[in-house]
N, CA, C and O atoms as a Tripos MOL2 file, in Angstrom:
@<TRIPOS>MOLECULE
protein
  252   251    63     0     0
PROTEIN
NO_CHARGES

@<TRIPOS>ATOM
      1 N           4.6060   10.4450    2.5290 N.3       1 MET1
      2 CA          4.1890    9.4980    1.9040 C.3       1 MET1
      3 C           4.8080    7.6500    2.1850 C.2       1 MET1
      4 O           5.7400    7.3930    2.9460 O.2       1 MET1
      5 N           4.4590    7.1680    1.8220 N.am      2 SER2
      6 CA          4.1540    5.8850    2.6040 C.3       2 SER2
      7 C           5.2980    4.7960    1.6190 C.2       2 SER2
      8 O           5.3770    4.8330    0.3910 O.2       2 SER2
      9 N           6.0760    3.9080    2.5000 N.am      3 ASP3
     10 CA          6.4240    3.0450    1.1760 C.3       3 ASP3
     11 C           5.9850    1.8940    1.1610 C.2       3 ASP3
     12 O           6.4990    1.2270    0.2640 O.2       3 ASP3
     13 N           5.3030    1.3980    1.7260 N.am      4 THR4
     14 CA          4.6800   -0.1890    1.1170 C.3       4 THR4
     15 C           3.3780    0.3140    1.5120 C.2       4 THR4
     16 O           3.1760    0.9390    2.5530 O.2       4 THR4
     17 N           2.2580   -0.0630    0.4000 N.am      5 TYR5
     18 CA          0.6510    0.1090    0.0080 C.3       5 TYR5
     19 C          -0.0170   -2.0990   -0.1830 C.2       5 TYR5
     20 O           0.4540   -2.9660   -0.9190 O.2       5 TYR5
     21 N          -0.6590   -2.1530    0.3760 N.am      6 ILE6
     22 CA         -1.3640   -2.8630    0.0120 C.3       6 ILE6
     23 C          -2.6820   -2.7250   -1.0620 C.2       6 ILE6
     24 O          -3.6550   -1.9720   -1.0080 O.2       6 ILE6
     25 N          -2.3340   -3.6920   -1.9920 N.am      7 ILE7
     26 CA         -3.4020   -3.8420   -3.0480 C.3       7 ILE7
     27 C          -4.3630   -4.6130   -2.7940 C.2       7 ILE7
     28 O          -4.1590   -5.7060   -2.2670 O.2       7 ILE7
     29 N          -5.5030   -4.2170   -3.1000 N.am      8 GLU8
     30 CA         -6.2980   -4.9230   -3.0270 C.3       8 GLU8
     31 C          -7.9100   -5.2520   -3.8250 C.2       8 GLU8
     32 O          -8.9150   -4.8480   -3.2400 O.2       8 GLU8
     33 N          -7.9800   -5.6010   -4.4550 N.am      9 VAL9
     34 CA         -9.0010   -6.0370   -5.4650 C.3       9 VAL9
     35 C         -10.6020   -6.6520   -4.6800 C.2       9 VAL9
     36 O         -10.7490   -7.4110   -3.7210 O.2       9 VAL9
     37 N         -11.3940   -6.1150   -5.3550 N.am     10 SER10
     38 CA        -13.5230   -6.7040   -4.2320 C.3      10 SER10
     39 C         -12.8820   -7.1350   -3.1880 C.2      10 SER10
     40 O         -13.2380   -8.2350   -2.7640 O.2      10 SER10
     41 N         -12.0540   -6.6020   -2.6550 N.am     11 SER11
     42 CA        -12.0100   -7.0210   -1.6950 C.3      11 SER11
     43 C         -11.0940   -7.8620   -1.2340 C.2      11 SER11
     44 O         -11.4210   -8.2000   -0.0970 O.2      11 SER11
     45 N         -10.0570   -8.3850   -1.5850 N.am     12 GLN12
     46 CA         -9.1250   -9.6040   -1.6830 C.3      12 GLN12
     47 C          -7.9900   -8.7370   -2.1200 C.2      12 GLN12
     48 O          -7.7980   -7.7530   -2.8340 O.2      12 GLN12
     49 N          -7.0120   -9.9600   -0.9900 N.am     13 ALA13
     50 CA         -5.3700   -8.9460   -1.0460 C.3      13 ALA13
     51 C          -5.0020   -9.2420   -2.6990 C.2      13 ALA13
     52 O          -5.4230  -10.2290   -3.3020 O.2      13 ALA13
     53 N          -4.5710   -8.7170   -2.9990 N.am     14 ALA14
     54 CA         -3.6700   -9.0320   -4.3810 C.3      14 ALA14
     55 C          -2.6040   -8.9120   -4.1040 C.2      14 ALA14
     56 O          -1.9330   -9.8250   -4.5850 O.2      14 ALA14
     57 N          -1.8490   -7.9850   -3.3490 N.am     15 GLY15
     58 CA          0.2330   -8.4640   -2.9440 C.3      15 GLY15
     59 C           0.0260   -6.7870   -2.1040 C.2      15 GLY15
     60 O          -0.8580   -6.3220   -1.3840 O.2      15 GLY15
     61 N           1.2810   -6.2720   -2.6230 N.am     16 ILE16
     62 CA          1.9050   -5.2270   -1.9220 C.3      16 ILE16
     63 C           2.8050   -4.5100   -3.0180 C.2      16 ILE16
     64 O           3.2610   -4.8820   -4.0990 O.2      16 ILE16
     65 N           2.8720   -3.3300   -2.2950 N.am     17 VAL17
     66 CA          3.9220   -2.5100   -3.8040 C.3      17 VAL17
     67 C           4.4810   -2.2860   -2.4290 C.2      17 VAL17
     68 O           3.9290   -2.4390   -1.3400 O.2      17 VAL17
     69 N           5.8800   -1.8310   -2.7620 N.am     18 VAL18
     70 CA          6.9530   -1.0340   -1.9540 C.3      18 VAL18
     71 C           7.3850   -0.1770   -3.0270 C.2      18 VAL18
     72 O           7.4290   -0.2250   -4.2560 O.2      18 VAL18
     73 N           7.7050    0.6740   -2.0470 N.am     19 ARG19
     74 CA          8.9960    1.5470   -2.8970 C.3      19 ARG19
     75 C          10.5180    1.4210   -2.9350 C.2      19 ARG19
     76 O          11.2410    0.7750   -2.1780 O.2      19 ARG19
     77 N          10.8200    2.1190   -3.8980 N.am     20 ASN20
     78 CA         12.1340    1.7860   -3.9780 C.3      20 ASN20
     79 C          12.9880    3.0540   -5.0070 C.2      20 ASN20
     80 O          12.2210    3.6010   -5.7990 O.2      20 ASN20
     81 N          13.9810    3.3850   -5.0410 N.am     21 PRO21
     82 CA         14.5780    4.3010   -5.8290 C.3      21 PRO21
     83 C          14.2010    4.3340   -7.5860 C.2      21 PRO21
     84 O          14.6160    5.2300   -8.3200 O.2      21 PRO21
     85 N          13.5520    3.4590   -7.9450 N.am     22 ASP22
     86 CA         13.1740    3.3450   -9.3400 C.3      22 ASP22
     87 C          11.3500    3.5160   -8.8610 C.2      22 ASP22
     88 O          10.8540    4.0520   -9.8530 O.2      22 ASP22
     89 N          10.6360    3.3770   -8.1990 N.am     23 GLY23
     90 CA          9.3200    2.6600   -8.9170 C.3      23 GLY23
     91 C           9.1410    2.0440   -6.8960 C.2      23 GLY23
     92 O           9.7000    2.0150   -5.8000 O.2      23 GLY23
     93 N           7.7490    1.6250   -7.7760 N.am     24 TYR24
     94 CA          7.4850    0.5880   -6.4050 C.3      24 TYR24
     95 C           6.7460   -1.2090   -7.0970 C.2      24 TYR24
     96 O           5.9590   -1.6980   -7.9080 O.2      24 TYR24
     97 N           7.5120   -1.4630   -6.2680 N.am     25 ARG25
     98 CA          8.0520   -2.9050   -6.9320 C.3      25 ARG25
     99 C           6.7420   -3.8800   -6.2160 C.2      25 ARG25
    100 O           6.4130   -3.8950   -5.0300 O.2      25 ARG25
    101 N           6.0570   -4.7720   -7.5200 N.am     26 PHE26
    102 CA          4.5000   -5.4680   -6.7900 C.3      26 PHE26
    103 C           4.9380   -7.3470   -6.1450 C.2      26 PHE26
    104 O           5.6920   -8.1080   -6.7530 O.2      26 PHE26
    105 N           4.3880   -7.6010   -5.1380 N.am     27 PHE27
    106 CA          4.8630   -8.3580   -4.5510 C.3      27 PHE27
    107 C           3.2140   -9.0200   -4.2860 C.2      27 PHE27
    108 O           2.3040   -8.6500   -3.5450 O.2      27 PHE27
    109 N           3.3580  -10.3660   -5.4440 N.am     28 ALA28
    110 CA          1.5170  -10.7680   -4.8830 C.3      28 ALA28
    111 C           1.4690  -11.7300   -4.1840 C.2      28 ALA28
    112 O           2.2060  -12.7100   -4.2930 O.2      28 ALA28
    113 N           0.2040  -11.5080   -3.0120 N.am     29 ALA29
    114 CA         -0.0590  -11.8560   -2.4390 C.3      29 ALA29
    115 C          -0.8410  -13.3180   -2.5800 C.2      29 ALA29
    116 O          -0.9850  -13.9550   -1.5360 O.2      29 ALA29
    117 N          -1.3480  -13.8760   -3.8080 N.am     30 THR30
    118 CA         -1.5310  -14.9010   -4.2480 C.3      30 THR30
    119 C          -1.1100  -15.2560   -6.0000 C.2      30 THR30
    120 O          -0.7860  -14.3300   -6.7430 O.2      30 THR30
    121 N          -1.1710  -16.6360   -6.4730 N.am     31 HIS31
    122 CA         -1.1050  -17.1990   -7.1390 C.3      31 HIS31
    123 C          -1.8840  -16.1380   -8.8190 C.2      31 HIS31
    124 O          -1.5030  -15.6870   -9.8990 O.2      31 HIS31
    125 N          -2.5940  -16.1980   -8.3350 N.am     32 ARG32
    126 CA         -3.9490  -14.8340   -9.3580 C.3      32 ARG32
    127 C          -3.3540  -13.6430   -9.8570 C.2      32 ARG32
    128 O          -3.7640  -12.8920  -10.7410 O.2      32 ARG32
    129 N          -2.1530  -13.5710   -9.0420 N.am     33 PHE33
    130 CA         -1.7820  -12.0480   -9.6780 C.3      33 PHE33
    131 C          -0.4150  -12.5390   -9.7110 C.2      33 PHE33
    132 O           0.2950  -11.5610   -9.4760 O.2      33 PHE33
    133 N           0.3820  -13.6810   -9.9040 N.am     34 ASN34
    134 CA          1.7720  -13.6570  -10.1350 C.3      34 ASN34
    135 C           2.2680  -13.0230  -11.2640 C.2      34 ASN34
    136 O           3.4560  -12.7100  -11.3300 O.2      34 ASN34
    137 N           1.3220  -12.7570  -12.3400 N.am     35 PRO35
    138 CA          2.0040  -12.0020  -13.6040 C.3      35 PRO35
    139 C           2.3000  -10.3520  -13.2090 C.2      35 PRO35
    140 O           2.7330   -9.4850  -13.9690 O.2      35 PRO35
    141 N           1.9930  -10.2430  -12.0490 N.am     36 LEU36
    142 CA          2.3700   -8.7860  -11.7100 C.3      36 LEU36
    143 C           3.5670   -8.8930  -10.6850 C.2      36 LEU36
    144 O           4.1320   -7.9290  -10.1690 O.2      36 LEU36
    145 N           3.8400  -10.1400  -10.4880 N.am     37 ASP37
    146 CA          5.3740   -9.8240   -8.9150 C.3      37 ASP37
    147 C           6.3660  -10.1390   -9.9730 C.2      37 ASP37
    148 O           6.5490  -10.9260  -10.9010 O.2      37 ASP37
    149 N           7.1950   -8.6130   -9.0620 N.am     38 GLY38
    150 CA          8.3500   -8.3110   -9.6940 C.3      38 GLY38
    151 C           8.8610   -7.6660  -10.4910 C.2      38 GLY38
    152 O          10.0220   -7.5170  -10.8700 O.2      38 GLY38
    153 N           7.0060   -6.8770  -10.9980 N.am     39 ARG39
    154 CA          6.9880   -5.5420  -11.8170 C.3      39 ARG39
    155 C           7.0350   -4.2740  -11.1540 C.2      39 ARG39
    156 O           6.4950   -4.0210  -10.0770 O.2      39 ARG39
    157 N           7.8080   -3.3800  -11.9580 N.am     40 LEU40
    158 CA          7.6240   -2.1240  -11.0900 C.3      40 LEU40
    159 C           7.2170   -1.4970  -11.6060 C.2      40 LEU40
    160 O           7.3010   -1.9600  -12.7440 O.2      40 LEU40
    161 N           6.5130   -0.1930  -11.6770 N.am     41 PHE41
    162 CA          5.3450    0.2630  -11.5660 C.3      41 PHE41
    163 C           5.8020    2.0310  -11.3350 C.2      41 PHE41
    164 O           6.5520    2.2910  -10.3950 O.2      41 PHE41
    165 N           5.4780    2.7720  -11.9240 N.am     42 ARG42
    166 CA          5.7420    4.4980  -11.0690 C.3      42 ARG42
    167 C           4.9010    4.8530  -10.2070 C.2      42 ARG42
    168 O           4.7230    6.0520   -9.9960 O.2      42 ARG42
    169 N           4.0290    3.6480   -9.3550 N.am     43 ASN43
    170 CA          2.8260    4.9070   -8.2440 C.3      43 ASN43
    171 C           2.2560    3.6450   -8.0260 C.2      43 ASN43
    172 O           1.8470    2.8580   -8.8800 O.2      43 ASN43
    173 N           2.2650    3.5020   -6.6250 N.am     44 ALA44
    174 CA          0.8450    2.7430   -6.5160 C.3      44 ALA44
    175 C          -0.3380    2.7290   -7.1040 C.2      44 ALA44
    176 O          -0.7820    1.5870   -7.2200 O.2      44 ALA44
    177 N          -1.0750    3.6390   -7.5540 N.am     45 ARG45
    178 CA         -2.1810    3.6720   -8.0080 C.3      45 ARG45
    179 C          -2.3750    2.8370  -10.1660 C.2      45 ARG45
    180 O          -3.3250    2.4260  -10.8320 O.2      45 ARG45
    181 N          -0.5480    3.0380  -10.4690 N.am     46 GLU46
    182 CA         -1.0150    2.0290  -11.6070 C.3      46 GLU46
    183 C          -0.6200    0.6250  -11.1260 C.2      46 GLU46
    184 O          -0.9680   -0.2750  -11.8900 O.2      46 GLU46
    185 N           0.0040    0.2710  -10.0660 N.am     47 ALA47
    186 CA         -0.1790   -1.0610   -9.8000 C.3      47 ALA47
    187 C          -0.9690   -1.9720   -9.5830 C.2      47 ALA47
    188 O          -1.0130   -3.1550   -9.9210 O.2      47 ALA47
    189 N          -2.0030   -0.8990   -8.5990 N.am     48 GLU48
    190 CA         -3.4990   -1.5120   -8.5930 C.3      48 GLU48
    191 C          -4.1600   -1.2220  -10.1120 C.2      48 GLU48
    192 O          -4.3990   -2.2080  -10.8090 O.2      48 GLU48
    193 N          -4.3290   -0.4590  -10.4090 N.am     49 ARG49
    194 CA         -5.1770   -0.2750  -12.1740 C.3      49 ARG49
    195 C          -4.4460   -1.7580  -12.5670 C.2      49 ARG49
    196 O          -5.2940   -2.6200  -12.7980 O.2      49 ARG49
    197 N          -3.1110   -2.2040  -12.6830 N.am     50 ALA50
    198 CA         -2.8210   -3.5150  -13.3150 C.3      50 ALA50
    199 C          -3.7140   -4.3230  -12.1400 C.2      50 ALA50
    200 O          -4.8670   -4.0410  -12.4650 O.2      50 ALA50
    201 N          -3.7620   -4.8430  -11.4160 N.am     51 ALA51
    202 CA         -4.4970   -5.9160  -10.8310 C.3      51 ALA51
    203 C          -5.8000   -5.9310  -10.8530 C.2      51 ALA51
    204 O          -6.5440   -6.9090  -10.7660 O.2      51 ALA51
    205 N          -6.1000   -4.6720  -10.9870 N.am     52 ILE52
    206 CA         -7.7870   -4.5420  -11.6730 C.3      52 ILE52
    207 C          -7.8090   -4.9620  -12.8090 C.2      52 ILE52
    208 O          -8.7030   -5.8040  -12.8970 O.2      52 ILE52
    209 N          -7.3170   -4.8240  -13.6880 N.am     53 ARG53
    210 CA         -7.1970   -5.2350  -15.2100 C.3      53 ARG53
    211 C          -7.0490   -6.8780  -15.6570 C.2      53 ARG53
    212 O          -7.5850   -7.6350  -16.4660 O.2      53 ARG53
    213 N          -5.8450   -6.9560  -14.4850 N.am     54 LEU54
    214 CA         -5.2700   -8.9390  -14.3490 C.3      54 LEU54
    215 C          -6.9650   -9.3890  -14.0920 C.2      54 LEU54
    216 O          -7.7020   -9.9220  -14.9210 O.2      54 LEU54
    217 N          -7.2370   -9.0690  -12.9600 N.am     55 ALA55
    218 CA         -9.2500   -9.7670  -12.4350 C.3      55 ALA55
    219 C         -10.0420   -9.8090  -13.4550 C.2      55 ALA55
    220 O         -10.9680  -10.6200  -13.4800 O.2      55 ALA55
    221 N          -9.8780   -9.1870  -14.1800 N.am     56 ARG56
    222 CA        -10.5240   -8.5890  -15.1020 C.3      56 ARG56
    223 C         -10.5370   -9.7850  -16.4340 C.2      56 ARG56
    224 O         -11.4480  -10.2750  -17.1010 O.2      56 ARG56
    225 N          -9.5420   -9.8990  -16.4270 N.am     57 GLY57
    226 CA         -8.7480  -11.1760  -17.2620 C.3      57 GLY57
    227 C          -8.1830   -9.9300  -18.6730 C.2      57 GLY57
    228 O          -7.9350  -10.4520  -19.7600 O.2      57 GLY57
    229 N          -8.0600   -8.7440  -18.5790 N.am     58 ASP58
    230 CA         -7.9230   -7.5460  -19.6820 C.3      58 ASP58
    231 C          -6.4170   -7.1060  -19.6160 C.2      58 ASP58
    232 O          -5.8790   -6.0930  -20.0640 O.2      58 ASP58
    233 N          -5.8870   -8.1960  -18.9060 N.am     59 PHE59
    234 CA         -4.0620   -7.3070  -18.4060 C.3      59 PHE59
    235 C          -3.3200   -8.0380  -19.4300 C.2      59 PHE59
    236 O          -3.2190   -9.2530  -19.6020 O.2      59 PHE59
    237 N          -2.7280   -6.8690  -20.1960 N.am     60 LYS60
    238 CA         -1.8970   -7.6870  -21.6000 C.3      60 LYS60
    239 C           0.0120   -7.4130  -20.7860 C.2      60 LYS60
    240 O           0.4110   -6.2980  -20.4500 O.2      60 LYS60
    241 N           0.8930   -8.7610  -20.6430 N.am     61 LEU61
    242 CA          2.0750   -8.6480  -19.8980 C.3      61 LEU61
    243 C           2.8170   -7.4150  -21.0350 C.2      61 LEU61
    244 O           2.0430   -7.0800  -21.9320 O.2      61 LEU61
    245 N           4.0700   -6.8070  -21.0630 N.am     62 VAL62
    246 CA          4.5010   -5.9140  -21.7590 C.3      62 VAL62
    247 C           5.4260   -6.4770  -21.3850 C.2      62 VAL62
    248 O           5.4020   -7.0000  -20.2700 O.2      62 VAL62
    249 N           6.8670   -6.5730  -22.4350 N.am     63 ALA63
    250 CA          8.4620   -6.3640  -21.4530 C.3      63 ALA63
    251 C           9.3780   -5.3830  -21.2760 C.2      63 ALA63
    252 O          10.3470   -5.5690  -20.5390 O.2      63 ALA63
@<TRIPOS>BOND
     1     1     2 1
     2     2     3 1
     3     3     4 2
     4     3     5 am
     5     5     6 1
     6     6     7 1
     7     7     8 2
     8     7     9 am
     9     9    10 1
    10    10    11 1
    11    11    12 2
    12    11    13 am
    13    13    14 1
    14    14    15 1
    15    15    16 2
    16    15    17 am
    17    17    18 1
    18    18    19 1
    19    19    20 2
    20    19    21 am
    21    21    22 1
    22    22    23 1
    23    23    24 2
    24    23    25 am
    25    25    26 1
    26    26    27 1
    27    27    28 2
    28    27    29 am
    29    29    30 1
    30    30    31 1
    31    31    32 2
    32    31    33 am
    33    33    34 1
    34    34    35 1
    35    35    36 2
    36    35    37 am
    37    37    38 1
    38    38    39 1
    39    39    40 2
    40    39    41 am
    41    41    42 1
    42    42    43 1
    43    43    44 2
    44    43    45 am
    45    45    46 1
    46    46    47 1
    47    47    48 2
    48    47    49 am
    49    49    50 1
    50    50    51 1
    51    51    52 2
    52    51    53 am
    53    53    54 1
    54    54    55 1
    55    55    56 2
    56    55    57 am
    57    57    58 1
    58    58    59 1
    59    59    60 2
    60    59    61 am
    61    61    62 1
    62    62    63 1
    63    63    64 2
    64    63    65 am
    65    65    66 1
    66    66    67 1
    67    67    68 2
    68    67    69 am
    69    69    70 1
    70    70    71 1
    71    71    72 2
    72    71    73 am
    73    73    74 1
    74    74    75 1
    75    75    76 2
    76    75    77 am
    77    77    78 1
    78    78    79 1
    79    79    80 2
    80    79    81 am
    81    81    82 1
    82    82    83 1
    83    83    84 2
    84    83    85 am
    85    85    86 1
    86    86    87 1
    87    87    88 2
    88    87    89 am
    89    89    90 1
    90    90    91 1
    91    91    92 2
    92    91    93 am
    93    93    94 1
    94    94    95 1
    95    95    96 2
    96    95    97 am
    97    97    98 1
    98    98    99 1
    99    99   100 2
   100    99   101 am
   101   101   102 1
   102   102   103 1
   103   103   104 2
   104   103   105 am
   105   105   106 1
   106   106   107 1
   107   107   108 2
   108   107   109 am
   109   109   110 1
   110   110   111 1
   111   111   112 2
   112   111   113 am
   113   113   114 1
   114   114   115 1
   115   115   116 2
   116   115   117 am
   117   117   118 1
   118   118   119 1
   119   119   120 2
   120   119   121 am
   121   121   122 1
   122   122   123 1
   123   123   124 2
   124   123   125 am
   125   125   126 1
   126   126   127 1
   127   127   128 2
   128   127   129 am
   129   129   130 1
   130   130   131 1
   131   131   132 2
   132   131   133 am
   133   133   134 1
   134   134   135 1
   135   135   136 2
   136   135   137 am
   137   137   138 1
   138   138   139 1
   139   139   140 2
   140   139   141 am
   141   141   142 1
   142   142   143 1
   143   143   144 2
   144   143   145 am
   145   145   146 1
   146   146   147 1
   147   147   148 2
   148   147   149 am
   149   149   150 1
   150   150   151 1
   151   151   152 2
   152   151   153 am
   153   153   154 1
   154   154   155 1
   155   155   156 2
   156   155   157 am
   157   157   158 1
   158   158   159 1
   159   159   160 2
   160   159   161 am
   161   161   162 1
   162   162   163 1
   163   163   164 2
   164   163   165 am
   165   165   166 1
   166   166   167 1
   167   167   168 2
   168   167   169 am
   169   169   170 1
   170   170   171 1
   171   171   172 2
   172   171   173 am
   173   173   174 1
   174   174   175 1
   175   175   176 2
   176   175   177 am
   177   177   178 1
   178   178   179 1
   179   179   180 2
   180   179   181 am
   181   181   182 1
   182   182   183 1
   183   183   184 2
   184   183   185 am
   185   185   186 1
   186   186   187 1
   187   187   188 2
   188   187   189 am
   189   189   190 1
   190   190   191 1
   191   191   192 2
   192   191   193 am
   193   193   194 1
   194   194   195 1
   195   195   196 2
   196   195   197 am
   197   197   198 1
   198   198   199 1
   199   199   200 2
   200   199   201 am
   201   201   202 1
   202   202   203 1
   203   203   204 2
   204   203   205 am
   205   205   206 1
   206   206   207 1
   207   207   208 2
   208   207   209 am
   209   209   210 1
   210   210   211 1
   211   211   212 2
   212   211   213 am
   213   213   214 1
   214   214   215 1
   215   215   216 2
   216   215   217 am
   217   217   218 1
   218   218   219 1
   219   219   220 2
   220   219   221 am
   221   221   222 1
   222   222   223 1
   223   223   224 2
   224   223   225 am
   225   225   226 1
   226   226   227 1
   227   227   228 2
   228   227   229 am
   229   229   230 1
   230   230   231 1
   231   231   232 2
   232   231   233 am
   233   233   234 1
   234   234   235 1
   235   235   236 2
   236   235   237 am
   237   237   238 1
   238   238   239 1
   239   239   240 2
   240   239   241 am
   241   241   242 1
   242   242   243 1
   243   243   244 2
   244   243   245 am
   245   245   246 1
   246   246   247 1
   247   247   248 2
   248   247   249 am
   249   249   250 1
   250   250   251 1
   251   251   252 2
@<TRIPOS>SUBSTRUCTURE
     1 MET1         2 RESIDUE 1 A MET
     2 SER2         6 RESIDUE 1 A SER
     3 ASP3        10 RESIDUE 1 A ASP
     4 THR4        14 RESIDUE 1 A THR
     5 TYR5        18 RESIDUE 1 A TYR
     6 ILE6        22 RESIDUE 1 A ILE
     7 ILE7        26 RESIDUE 1 A ILE
     8 GLU8        30 RESIDUE 1 A GLU
     9 VAL9        34 RESIDUE 1 A VAL
    10 SER10       38 RESIDUE 1 A SER
    11 SER11       42 RESIDUE 1 A SER
    12 GLN12       46 RESIDUE 1 A GLN
    13 ALA13       50 RESIDUE 1 A ALA
    14 ALA14       54 RESIDUE 1 A ALA
    15 GLY15       58 RESIDUE 1 A GLY
    16 ILE16       62 RESIDUE 1 A ILE
    17 VAL17       66 RESIDUE 1 A VAL
    18 VAL18       70 RESIDUE 1 A VAL
    19 ARG19       74 RESIDUE 1 A ARG
    20 ASN20       78 RESIDUE 1 A ASN
    21 PRO21       82 RESIDUE 1 A PRO
    22 ASP22       86 RESIDUE 1 A ASP
    23 GLY23       90 RESIDUE 1 A GLY
    24 TYR24       94 RESIDUE 1 A TYR
    25 ARG25       98 RESIDUE 1 A ARG
    26 PHE26      102 RESIDUE 1 A PHE
    27 PHE27      106 RESIDUE 1 A PHE
    28 ALA28      110 RESIDUE 1 A ALA
    29 ALA29      114 RESIDUE 1 A ALA
    30 THR30      118 RESIDUE 1 A THR
    31 HIS31      122 RESIDUE 1 A HIS
    32 ARG32      126 RESIDUE 1 A ARG
    33 PHE33      130 RESIDUE 1 A PHE
    34 ASN34      134 RESIDUE 1 A ASN
    35 PRO35      138 RESIDUE 1 A PRO
    36 LEU36      142 RESIDUE 1 A LEU
    37 ASP37      146 RESIDUE 1 A ASP
    38 GLY38      150 RESIDUE 1 A GLY
    39 ARG39      154 RESIDUE 1 A ARG
    40 LEU40      158 RESIDUE 1 A LEU
    41 PHE41      162 RESIDUE 1 A PHE
    42 ARG42      166 RESIDUE 1 A ARG
    43 ASN43      170 RESIDUE 1 A ASN
    44 ALA44      174 RESIDUE 1 A ALA
    45 ARG45      178 RESIDUE 1 A ARG
    46 GLU46      182 RESIDUE 1 A GLU
    47 ALA47      186 RESIDUE 1 A ALA
    48 GLU48      190 RESIDUE 1 A GLU
    49 ARG49      194 RESIDUE 1 A ARG
    50 ALA50      198 RESIDUE 1 A ALA
    51 ALA51      202 RESIDUE 1 A ALA
    52 ILE52      206 RESIDUE 1 A ILE
    53 ARG53      210 RESIDUE 1 A ARG
    54 LEU54      214 RESIDUE 1 A LEU
    55 ALA55      218 RESIDUE 1 A ALA
    56 ARG56      222 RESIDUE 1 A ARG
    57 GLY57      226 RESIDUE 1 A GLY
    58 ASP58      230 RESIDUE 1 A ASP
    59 PHE59      234 RESIDUE 1 A PHE
    60 LYS60      238 RESIDUE 1 A LYS
    61 LEU61      242 RESIDUE 1 A LEU
    62 VAL62      246 RESIDUE 1 A VAL
    63 ALA63      250 RESIDUE 1 A ALA
């Protein structure tokens, strides 16, 4: 299992996720995905789904 994944939305880089002991931390590649920057996800797939929702405009930031 890899420790780092590139997340793409519509063939454009959204960011990368890096595994750490608590989960996968998202690092935004563009300003468009800044709302996800620094967020922790259980897995890379969850981060990808969040990036897709954000790109569609239906992402809700939860504390």
